[in-house]
Each structure stands twice: as C-alpha cells, then as structure tokens.
VEXDREN-2710 file (C-alpha; in Angstrom, 1 decimal):
% VEXDREN-2710
k/r/px/py/pz
1/UNK/-39.5/-53.3/14.6
2/UNK/-36.9/-52.0/12.6
3/UNK/-34.1/-50.0/14.0
4/UNK/-31.0/-48.0/12.7
5/UNK/-27.9/-49.6/14.4
6/UNK/-24.5/-48.8/14.9
7/UNK/-22.3/-52.1/15.3
8/UNK/-18.7/-51.4/16.8
9/UNK/-17.0/-54.5/15.0
10/UNK/-12.8/-53.4/14.9
11/UNK/-12.3/-57.2/13.8
12/UNK/-14.8/-57.7/10.9
13/UNK/-13.9/-59.5/7.3
14/UNK/-16.1/-62.0/5.4
15/UNK/-14.8/-65.5/4.7
16/UNK/-12.5/-65.6/7.8
17/UNK/-13.2/-67.2/11.4
18/UNK/-12.3/-66.1/15.0
19/UNK/-13.0/-62.5/15.9
20/UNK/-13.3/-61.0/12.4
21/UNK/-15.8/-63.8/11.0
22/UNK/-18.1/-63.0/14.3
23/UNK/-17.9/-59.1/13.4
24/UNK/-18.8/-59.9/10.0
25/UNK/-21.5/-62.9/10.5
26/UNK/-23.3/-60.5/12.9
27/UNK/-23.5/-57.5/10.9
28/UNK/-24.5/-59.1/7.9
29/UNK/-27.4/-61.4/9.5
30/UNK/-28.3/-58.3/11.6
31/UNK/-29.4/-56.6/8.4
32/UNK/-31.9/-58.6/7.8
33/UNK/-34.2/-57.4/10.7
34/UNK/-32.7/-53.7/10.8
35/UNK/-30.5/-50.8/9.1
36/UNK/-27.2/-51.4/10.2
37/UNK/-24.1/-49.4/10.4
38/UNK/-20.5/-51.0/11.2
39/UNK/-17.6/-49.2/12.5
40/UNK/-14.7/-50.8/11.5
41/UNK/-10.8/-51.1/10.9
42/UNK/-10.2/-49.1/7.1
43/UNK/-7.5/-52.3/6.6
44/UNK/-11.1/-54.6/6.2
45/UNK/-12.3/-52.4/3.4
46/UNK/-11.0/-53.9/0.5
47/UNK/-12.4/-57.5/1.4
48/UNK/-15.7/-56.2/2.8
49/UNK/-16.3/-54.4/-0.4
50/UNK/-15.2/-57.3/-3.1
51/UNK/-18.0/-59.0/-0.8
52/UNK/-20.5/-56.5/-0.8
53/UNK/-19.9/-56.2/-4.7
54/UNK/-20.5/-59.5/-5.6
55/UNK/-23.3/-60.0/-2.9
56/UNK/-25.3/-56.8/-2.3
57/UNK/-27.2/-56.3/1.1
58/UNK/-29.3/-53.5/0.8
59/UNK/-29.6/-52.3/4.4
60/UNK/-25.7/-53.2/5.3
61/UNK/-23.5/-50.3/5.5
62/UNK/-19.9/-49.5/6.9
63/UNK/-17.5/-46.3/8.3
64/UNK/-13.8/-47.1/8.3
65/UNK/-11.3/-45.5/10.6
66/UNK/-7.8/-45.9/11.5
67/UNK/-5.5/-44.4/13.8
68/UNK/-2.9/-41.9/11.6
69/UNK/-0.1/-43.9/10.2
70/UNK/2.2/-42.7/12.9
71/UNK/0.4/-44.8/15.4
72/UNK/0.4/-48.2/13.3
73/UNK/3.6/-49.3/14.7
74/UNK/1.5/-50.3/18.0
75/UNK/-0.2/-53.1/16.3
76/UNK/3.1/-54.9/16.1
77/UNK/2.5/-58.3/18.6
78/UNK/0.0/-59.3/20.7
79/UNK/0.3/-56.7/23.3
80/UNK/0.9/-53.7/20.8
81/UNK/-2.4/-54.9/19.1
82/UNK/-4.3/-54.3/22.4
83/UNK/-2.9/-50.9/22.9
84/UNK/-4.2/-50.0/19.3
85/UNK/-7.3/-51.3/19.9
86/UNK/-7.5/-49.5/23.1
87/UNK/-6.6/-46.4/21.0
88/UNK/-9.1/-47.5/18.8
89/UNK/-12.2/-47.3/20.3
90/UNK/-11.6/-43.7/21.5
91/UNK/-10.5/-42.4/18.1
92/UNK/-13.6/-44.0/16.5
93/UNK/-15.9/-42.2/18.3
94/UNK/-15.3/-38.7/16.5
95/UNK/-15.6/-40.4/13.0
96/UNK/-19.1/-42.1/14.7
97/UNK/-20.5/-38.8/16.1
98/UNK/-20.5/-37.1/12.4
99/UNK/-22.7/-40.2/11.0
100/UNK/-24.8/-40.3/14.3
101/UNK/-26.0/-36.4/13.9
102/UNK/-27.0/-37.6/10.1
103/UNK/-28.9/-40.8/11.0
104/UNK/-29.7/-40.4/14.7
105/UNK/-29.1/-44.5/15.7
106/UNK/-31.8/-46.4/17.8
107/UNK/-29.0/-48.2/19.6
108/UNK/-25.3/-49.6/19.4
109/UNK/-24.0/-53.0/19.5
110/UNK/-20.6/-53.7/20.4
111/UNK/-19.3/-56.6/18.4
112/UNK/-15.3/-57.2/18.7
113/UNK/-13.4/-57.5/20.1
114/UNK/-15.4/-59.6/22.5
115/UNK/-13.3/-59.5/25.8
116/UNK/-15.0/-58.2/29.3
117/UNK/-11.9/-56.4/30.1
118/UNK/-11.7/-54.0/27.3
119/UNK/-14.1/-50.6/27.1
120/UNK/-16.5/-49.7/24.4
121/UNK/-16.4/-46.6/22.4
122/UNK/-20.4/-46.7/23.2
123/UNK/-19.3/-45.1/26.9
124/UNK/-19.1/-41.7/25.0
125/UNK/-22.3/-42.1/22.7
126/UNK/-25.6/-41.1/24.1
127/UNK/-27.3/-44.2/22.7
128/UNK/-28.3/-47.4/24.4
129/UNK/-26.3/-50.5/23.8
130/UNK/-25.9/-53.9/23.5
131/UNK/-22.2/-55.2/24.7
132/UNK/-21.1/-58.7/23.5
133/UNK/-21.0/-61.8/23.4
134/UNK/-17.8/-61.0/25.4
135/UNK/-15.9/-63.8/26.8
136/UNK/-12.1/-63.9/28.7
137/UNK/-13.5/-65.2/32.1
138/UNK/-12.3/-68.4/31.7
139/UNK/-9.4/-69.8/33.5
140/UNK/-7.1/-73.0/34.1
141/UNK/-8.6/-74.4/37.1
142/UNK/-5.4/-74.0/39.4
143/UNK/-5.1/-78.3/40.2
144/UNK/-4.0/-77.9/36.6
145/UNK/-1.2/-75.5/36.6
146/UNK/1.5/-77.8/37.6
147/UNK/0.6/-79.7/34.3
148/UNK/1.3/-76.8/32.1
149/UNK/5.0/-76.4/32.6
150/UNK/7.0/-73.6/33.4
151/UNK/6.3/-71.4/29.9
152/UNK/2.3/-72.3/30.5
153/UNK/2.5/-71.3/34.4
154/UNK/4.1/-67.9/33.3
155/UNK/1.6/-67.1/30.7
156/UNK/-1.3/-68.2/32.7
157/UNK/0.0/-65.9/35.8
158/UNK/0.4/-63.0/33.3
159/UNK/-2.8/-63.5/31.7
160/UNK/-4.6/-63.7/34.9
161/UNK/-2.5/-60.4/36.0
162/UNK/-3.2/-58.6/33.2
163/UNK/-7.2/-59.3/33.1
164/UNK/-7.4/-58.0/36.9
165/UNK/-5.9/-55.0/36.5
166/UNK/-7.9/-54.6/33.4
167/UNK/-11.0/-55.3/35.7
168/UNK/-9.9/-51.6/37.6
169/UNK/-9.9/-49.9/34.7
170/UNK/-12.9/-46.9/34.8
171/UNK/-13.5/-47.0/31.5
172/UNK/-14.4/-51.0/31.6
173/UNK/-16.4/-50.3/35.0
174/UNK/-18.1/-47.6/32.5
175/UNK/-19.0/-49.9/30.0
176/UNK/-20.0/-52.5/32.3
177/UNK/-22.5/-50.4/34.0
178/UNK/-23.5/-48.3/30.8
179/UNK/-24.6/-51.4/28.5
180/UNK/-28.1/-52.3/28.8
181/UNK/-27.7/-55.9/28.0
182/UNK/-24.4/-57.8/28.1
183/UNK/-24.1/-61.2/26.5
184/UNK/-21.6/-63.4/27.8
185/UNK/-19.7/-66.2/25.9
186/UNK/-19.4/-68.8/29.4
187/UNK/-20.9/-69.0/32.8
188/UNK/-17.2/-67.7/33.9
189/UNK/-17.5/-64.8/31.9
190/UNK/-20.9/-64.2/33.4
191/UNK/-19.5/-64.4/37.1
192/UNK/-17.1/-61.7/36.1
193/UNK/-19.0/-59.1/34.5
194/UNK/-21.7/-59.7/37.5
195/UNK/-18.8/-58.4/39.6
196/UNK/-18.1/-55.3/37.5
197/UNK/-22.0/-54.1/38.0
198/UNK/-23.4/-55.0/34.6
199/UNK/-27.1/-54.5/34.6
200/UNK/-28.3/-57.6/33.1
201/UNK/-26.3/-60.8/31.7
202/UNK/-27.0/-63.3/29.2
203/UNK/-25.0/-66.2/28.4
204/UNK/-24.9/-66.3/24.3
205/UNK/-22.2/-68.3/22.6
206/UNK/-20.3/-66.5/19.9
207/UNK/-19.9/-69.8/18.0
208/UNK/-22.2/-69.6/14.8
209/UNK/-22.1/-71.6/11.3
210/UNK/-24.2/-70.4/8.3
211/UNK/-27.0/-71.8/7.3
212/UNK/-24.7/-72.1/3.9
213/UNK/-22.0/-73.5/6.0
214/UNK/-24.0/-76.3/7.7
215/UNK/-25.4/-77.8/4.6
216/UNK/-21.5/-77.9/3.1
217/UNK/-20.3/-79.7/6.3
218/UNK/-23.5/-82.0/6.4
219/UNK/-21.6/-84.9/4.1
220/UNK/-21.2/-88.7/3.9
221/UNK/-18.4/-89.2/6.3
222/UNK/-15.8/-91.7/5.1
223/UNK/-16.4/-95.0/6.5
224/UNK/-13.3/-96.9/7.6
225/UNK/-12.8/-100.0/10.0
226/UNK/-9.8/-98.0/11.9
227/UNK/-11.6/-95.3/14.6
228/UNK/-9.7/-91.9/14.4
229/UNK/-9.1/-89.7/17.4
230/UNK/-8.6/-85.7/16.2
231/UNK/-7.5/-82.7/17.9
232/UNK/-7.1/-79.2/16.1
233/UNK/-5.6/-75.9/17.6
234/UNK/-2.7/-73.9/18.5
235/UNK/-0.5/-76.2/20.5
236/UNK/-0.2/-73.9/23.4
237/UNK/-0.4/-75.7/27.1
238/UNK/-3.7/-74.1/28.0
239/UNK/-5.5/-76.1/24.9
240/UNK/-4.8/-79.1/26.7
241/UNK/-3.0/-81.8/24.3
242/UNK/-1.4/-83.5/26.9
243/UNK/-3.9/-84.6/28.8
244/UNK/-5.6/-86.0/25.0
245/UNK/-2.5/-87.5/24.6
246/UNK/-2.3/-89.2/28.5
247/UNK/-5.9/-90.2/27.9
248/UNK/-5.0/-92.0/24.8
249/UNK/-1.8/-93.6/26.2
250/UNK/-3.3/-94.7/29.4
251/UNK/-5.4/-97.5/28.2
252/UNK/-5.1/-100.4/24.9
253/UNK/-6.9/-99.1/22.1
254/UNK/-6.8/-101.9/19.6
255/UNK/-7.7/-100.3/16.2
256/UNK/-7.4/-96.4/16.6
257/UNK/-4.7/-93.5/15.8
258/UNK/-5.0/-89.8/17.3
259/UNK/-4.2/-87.0/14.9
260/UNK/-3.3/-83.4/16.2
261/UNK/-3.4/-80.6/13.8
262/UNK/-1.8/-77.4/14.2
263/UNK/2.0/-75.7/15.7
264/UNK/3.0/-73.9/18.3
265/UNK/5.5/-73.5/21.0
266/UNK/4.0/-76.8/22.6
267/UNK/5.0/-79.0/19.5
268/UNK/8.5/-80.2/20.6
269/UNK/6.9/-81.2/24.1
270/UNK/3.9/-82.9/22.7
271/UNK/6.2/-84.9/21.0
272/UNK/8.6/-85.8/23.3
273/UNK/5.5/-87.1/25.3
274/UNK/4.3/-89.1/22.7
275/UNK/7.7/-90.9/22.2
276/UNK/7.7/-91.6/25.9
277/UNK/4.6/-93.2/25.7
278/UNK/5.9/-95.2/22.6
279/UNK/2.9/-94.2/20.4
280/UNK/4.7/-92.6/17.5
281/UNK/3.1/-95.2/15.3
282/UNK/-0.5/-94.0/16.6
283/UNK/0.0/-90.4/17.1
284/UNK/0.1/-88.5/14.3
285/UNK/0.9/-84.7/13.7
286/UNK/0.1/-82.4/10.9
287/UNK/1.5/-79.0/10.6
288/UNK/-1.3/-76.0/10.4
289/UNK/-3.5/-76.9/7.7
290/UNK/-5.8/-74.4/6.0
291/UNK/-9.6/-74.4/7.0
292/UNK/-10.8/-76.6/3.9
293/UNK/-8.2/-79.3/4.4
294/UNK/-9.0/-79.2/8.3
295/UNK/-12.5/-79.9/7.5
296/UNK/-11.5/-82.5/5.4
297/UNK/-9.5/-84.8/7.9
298/UNK/-12.5/-83.9/10.1
299/UNK/-14.7/-85.9/7.9
300/UNK/-12.4/-88.5/7.9
301/UNK/-12.2/-88.8/11.6
302/UNK/-14.8/-90.2/14.1
303/UNK/-14.3/-88.7/17.4
304/UNK/-13.3/-84.7/18.3
305/UNK/-11.1/-84.5/21.4
306/UNK/-11.2/-81.3/22.8
307/UNK/-9.5/-81.1/26.1
308/UNK/-9.1/-77.1/26.3
309/UNK/-8.4/-75.9/29.9
310/UNK/-10.1/-72.0/28.8
311/UNK/-11.7/-71.0/26.0
312/UNK/-14.5/-68.5/25.3
313/UNK/-15.4/-70.1/21.6
314/UNK/-14.0/-73.3/20.1
315/UNK/-15.3/-73.0/16.6
316/UNK/-13.9/-76.5/15.7
317/UNK/-16.2/-78.1/18.4
318/UNK/-19.4/-76.7/16.2
319/UNK/-18.0/-77.7/12.6
320/UNK/-17.3/-81.3/14.1
321/UNK/-20.6/-81.4/15.4
322/UNK/-22.1/-79.9/11.8
323/UNK/-20.2/-82.7/10.4
324/UNK/-21.4/-85.3/12.5
325/UNK/-18.9/-86.2/15.1
326/UNK/-19.2/-86.6/18.6
327/UNK/-16.9/-84.4/21.0
328/UNK/-15.0/-84.8/23.9
329/UNK/-14.3/-81.7/25.8
330/UNK/-14.1/-80.3/29.3
331/UNK/-16.7/-79.1/31.2
332/UNK/-15.4/-75.5/30.6
333/UNK/-15.9/-72.0/28.8
334/UNK/-17.4/-72.1/25.1
335/UNK/-17.5/-75.8/24.0
336/UNK/-19.6/-76.4/27.4
337/UNK/-22.3/-74.8/25.8
338/UNK/-22.3/-76.2/22.6
339/UNK/-21.9/-79.7/23.5
340/UNK/-24.6/-81.9/25.6
341/UNK/-24.7/-85.3/27.0
342/UNK/-26.5/-86.5/23.6
343/UNK/-23.7/-84.9/21.4
344/UNK/-20.8/-86.0/23.5
345/UNK/-19.0/-86.2/26.5
346/UNK/-17.9/-83.0/28.8
347/UNK/-15.6/-84.0/31.7
348/UNK/-15.6/-82.3/34.8
349/UNK/-12.1/-81.3/35.7
350/UNK/-10.9/-81.8/39.1
351/UNK/-7.4/-83.0/38.7
352/UNK/-5.5/-83.9/36.0
353/UNK/-5.3/-87.7/36.8
354/UNK/-9.1/-87.7/36.8
355/UNK/-9.6/-85.8/33.8
356/UNK/-7.2/-88.2/31.9
357/UNK/-9.1/-91.2/33.4
358/UNK/-12.5/-89.3/32.3
359/UNK/-11.4/-88.8/28.7
360/UNK/-9.9/-92.0/28.3
361/UNK/-13.2/-93.6/29.6
362/UNK/-15.0/-91.8/27.0
363/UNK/-13.0/-92.5/24.1
364/UNK/-13.3/-95.9/24.8
365/UNK/-17.0/-96.0/24.9
366/UNK/-16.8/-94.2/21.6
367/UNK/-14.7/-96.6/20.3
368/UNK/-16.5/-99.8/21.3
369/UNK/-19.6/-98.4/20.4
370/UNK/-20.3/-97.3/16.3
371/UNK/-23.9/-96.9/17.3
372/UNK/-23.3/-94.7/20.2
373/UNK/-21.1/-92.4/17.8
374/UNK/-23.4/-92.5/14.8
375/UNK/-26.3/-91.4/17.5
376/UNK/-24.2/-88.6/18.8
377/UNK/-23.1/-87.3/15.4
378/UNK/-26.6/-87.1/14.2
379/UNK/-28.0/-85.6/17.4
380/UNK/-25.0/-82.8/17.2
381/UNK/-25.8/-81.8/13.9
382/UNK/-29.6/-80.9/14.7
383/UNK/-28.0/-79.3/17.8
384/UNK/-26.0/-76.9/15.4
385/UNK/-28.6/-76.2/12.8
386/UNK/-31.2/-75.3/15.3
387/UNK/-28.8/-73.8/18.1
388/UNK/-25.8/-72.6/15.9
389/UNK/-26.8/-71.3/13.0
390/UNK/-26.1/-67.5/12.5
391/UNK/-29.8/-67.3/10.5
392/UNK/-31.0/-68.6/14.1
393/UNK/-29.0/-66.8/16.3
394/UNK/-30.0/-63.1/14.4
395/UNK/-33.3/-63.6/15.2
396/UNK/-32.5/-63.8/19.4
397/UNK/-29.9/-60.8/18.7
398/UNK/-33.0/-58.9/17.2
399/UNK/-35.1/-59.8/20.4
400/UNK/-31.9/-58.0/22.4
401/UNK/-32.3/-55.2/20.3
402/UNK/-35.9/-54.9/21.3
403/UNK/-35.2/-55.2/25.3
404/UNK/-32.6/-52.6/24.5
405/UNK/-34.5/-50.0/22.6
406/UNK/-38.2/-50.5/25.0
407/UNK/-35.8/-49.8/28.1
408/UNK/-34.9/-46.5/27.1
409/UNK/-38.2/-45.5/25.9
END
C-alpha cells in the first residue's frame, strides 16, 4: 500500500555522509514506494533542489524551515547546535501543521538527528510514527576509561551525565512512549530505549550504501607483497586508535605498515605513542582526506582496523567491506552489527590488555593468511550488497511503515 509519509530530517543533504547522508538516502529511497514529504532545514535547500533538478524524483517533496535569523547564533559549537536542533523541532511543528491539513499524512518517520535522548516533533502531531534509527546508547566500558587519558575521561563523564539527564526530559519520554516502532542502531541503544518505555524496538543499522556506490567500490584492489593495516576517523580518545597502535607494536610484523587517516586532539598523543614504540618507520599518519582519497587508500590497504569503543554507525567499516577488506573491530555498537565471523574479527572488550592481545592475534592471522583475507573480503562484499544496500533497506523500512499504519487502523 502506498502511504503519504512525513519525514523529519533536520540533517538531509545529497552527496554527504553521516547524518545528512542518512536523512537524504532514507527520503530518496522511500520515495520509490510512497509519497514522501520531508521537513528539513532551509540551509539544505540549495543542495537538495540542485540534485532534484538533475535527477527528479516523482514522489519526493520538501518543506523547509529554520528558526528566525536572530536565533541562529545558538548553532555555534556542538552544545549550541544541540540547543538549536531542540528548538527547531518545536518550531517546525507550525510549518508542518499547514501541510498536514492539506495532505492528510498517513504516518510520520523521524530520521535525523538520530539520538535516543532527543525528542521528536511528532509528539505534537496526531499521526502514528516510526522513530529512528536512533543511537547514542553506546558507552566506553568502564574498564577502558583509564586508557583514555584525562581529556578522554572528562569527555566520557560529560557525555554520560548529559545523556542521563536527557533521559528525564518529559519530551524524550513522550517520544519514546508515542512511537509505534523504534529502530535502534545497536543492542546498547535498544536497552536504553526499553527503559524509556518504547512500545516496540527493533535493532536496525543506520549504515547503508546505495547500489551505485557499492558497484563503484567493487574494484580490483592493488596487489602488494606488503600488508597494509588502515584506520580512519577523528583522532579522539574513544575511537580507540591507541589500542590499534599498541596491538601493532606488541608483536613483530615482518612486512607490514599501519596507516592512520584523520585529525583531532589525540594526534599528538598517538604520535608520541608511536615514537615510544619505535615504530615511526611503520606507522604513517595522514591528515584528514576527502572521501574520494580515503577510498583510494582503502583500496590500497589489506585490512581495516576499527577499534572504536562506542559508535552507533561506523560507515568506514561498510565501505571497507564493500571494497573487499576484512575488518577487525570491537564487539560493540554499530560495527558489531556489520561485521560477522565470516567477514572479519570482532573482539569482545574485557580489559585494555586483553583487547590489545586479541587485536594483535587477529592482525597476525590476517597478515599470514592471504587466502583468509581474500575469503573474508569477498564475503564482506556480498554481505554489504545483501544487508546494507539502501535499496534493500528501503524495502525493510516500508514493511515497518505497514506495521505502523496497521497498528492504528
């Protein structure tokens, strides 16, 4: 059945990754099955209209809204952006109600921002709605806090405190109770949502690649006798790059290098760690690179090391698997949903020492066995095409729409 669906996507922009890419891709691919109306920020308008002018989509429409110009100074900085987003949810309701009376929407779908501890504007609209995928319930295990350093510990404490206080927000609790179905990006977030009183929660990854992207990434990899391990991301304590470096340093790797792509406040500390282990000739740092260059470097690598201690998504894992790389990650958050025993190694994090040892063991297994690397890489490609392709994920979301609609008939 074809529905008139209103999507809330504060972040929504074609050609982007992370939240803007999630907002755009869900809206774009759901328009294959339903008449989609998207409420988003006005500053996304130019990029969206340029894309639709070049590639029109029949049943995809947009409503643009922003707070008054005098209120936009709040957007400066991460904390300001969260406040602006919170207020935007409420301000957008008035703009939506005009369209609701005109189009009589069958259901709603809150897409971005995807945090379980922020409310949705749908609590003020009299339509059933799907909430998510939402994440943010993942935390650094307490046994790892000591390895984060003072700056990392302060960040994690502040994040945990803010998140806990947000759980008492009456609008967040109302969102949780009124959502017909809630999609959680990980088991950790699923547990948080149940405590908030959601009706029905389904674990569903927010990560996806279009079929066009998957086909573009299905390339012949560079052949080299040297094994290249690679990590990508912001250089933050919770990203766990220090664990990857310690694992690489803990054993003798004969013909290997470790590439780290990214920038951030932990870069100086990580470089000191490399120098301390006398690995400056084997561990190479790249400044932040455009996505196209990151993909080029992934194609030259043999294994992705993704030791993040909390992450809802982990797009780089999906991109690496689409290219044909086995992935070594921790059995936490979003990456744990992507990687299986057939496509890589998932390390259960118990302690820093144990995790470093297990990471090193997995790296050795893949360094020594080219057949294992190839087998895991090929199975990873198949898994991404089958489970993380937006065209396939849209079919699953459409089934959720049916359930949301039918539950309120």
